[in-house]
C-alpha positions as MATLAB code, in Angstrom:
seq = 'XXXXXXXXXXXXXXXXXXXXXXXXXXXXXXXXXXXXXXXXXXXXXXXXXXXXXXXXXXXXXXXXXXXXXXX';
ca = [
      -0.994   17.619  -10.002;
      -0.214   14.332   -8.327;
      -2.116   11.267   -9.538;
      -3.854    8.988   -7.077;
      -4.818    5.444   -8.027;
      -7.669    4.144   -5.914;
      -8.222    0.460   -5.158;
     -11.540   -1.098   -6.186;
     -12.981   -1.006   -2.664;
     -12.601    2.795   -2.540;
     -14.024    3.385   -6.010;
     -17.549    2.835   -4.708;
     -17.038    6.073   -2.736;
     -15.704    7.986   -5.780;
     -18.442    7.283   -8.322;
     -16.258    4.590   -9.868;
     -13.229    6.794  -10.486;
     -10.050    4.719  -10.398;
      -7.599    7.614  -10.890;
      -7.895   11.085   -9.433;
      -5.653   14.150   -9.859;
      -5.033   15.968   -6.577;
      -3.559   19.348   -5.722;
      -2.293   18.186   -2.308;
       1.465   18.058   -1.635;
       1.379   15.896    1.501;
      -0.668   13.044    2.890;
      -2.591   15.135    5.424;
      -3.770   17.562    2.713;
      -4.509   14.629    0.409;
      -6.916   13.138    2.955;
      -8.546   16.542    3.468;
      -8.981   17.017   -0.295;
     -10.404   13.519   -0.791;
     -12.893   13.964    2.050;
     -14.096   17.260    0.539;
     -14.482   15.784   -2.946;
     -15.872   12.415   -1.867;
     -17.764   12.614    1.457;
     -18.067    8.813    1.595;
     -14.312    8.553    2.096;
     -14.264    8.862    5.864;
     -11.154    8.695    8.032;
     -12.127    5.141    8.917;
     -12.303    4.088    5.256;
      -9.108    5.892    4.255;
      -7.209    4.776    7.350;
      -7.521    1.099    6.402;
      -5.603    1.573    3.153;
      -1.927    0.941    2.453;
      -0.119    3.931    0.986;
       2.584    3.905   -1.689;
       4.177    7.056   -3.065;
       6.056    6.629   -6.326;
       6.163    2.874   -5.750;
       7.481    3.016   -2.168;
       5.192    1.659    0.565;
       4.879    4.122    3.440;
       4.121    2.722    6.901;
       3.349    6.054    8.630;
       2.203    8.466    5.922;
       0.727   11.279    8.048;
       3.603   13.736    7.493;
       4.773   12.282    4.173;
       5.221   14.804    1.366;
       5.158   14.147   -2.368;
       5.714   16.024   -5.617;
       3.180   17.332   -8.102;
       4.196   14.593  -10.551;
       4.023   11.817   -7.932;
       1.816    8.809   -8.264;
];
């Protein structure tokens, strides 16, 4: 599973969890999974965040894929 590190401002929506393992393999599924697990993470909240996959900042992540060992 890929590992997601959440910034402090999102942790208030995840019961304080800073790192979350996700089954998603692309950004669109990642957002869907996060919204199901943490209803407070709305599109508005998630959409304001910068995205980096394996240390590379992604400007337009909507169709971006990643591997199960990605971070």
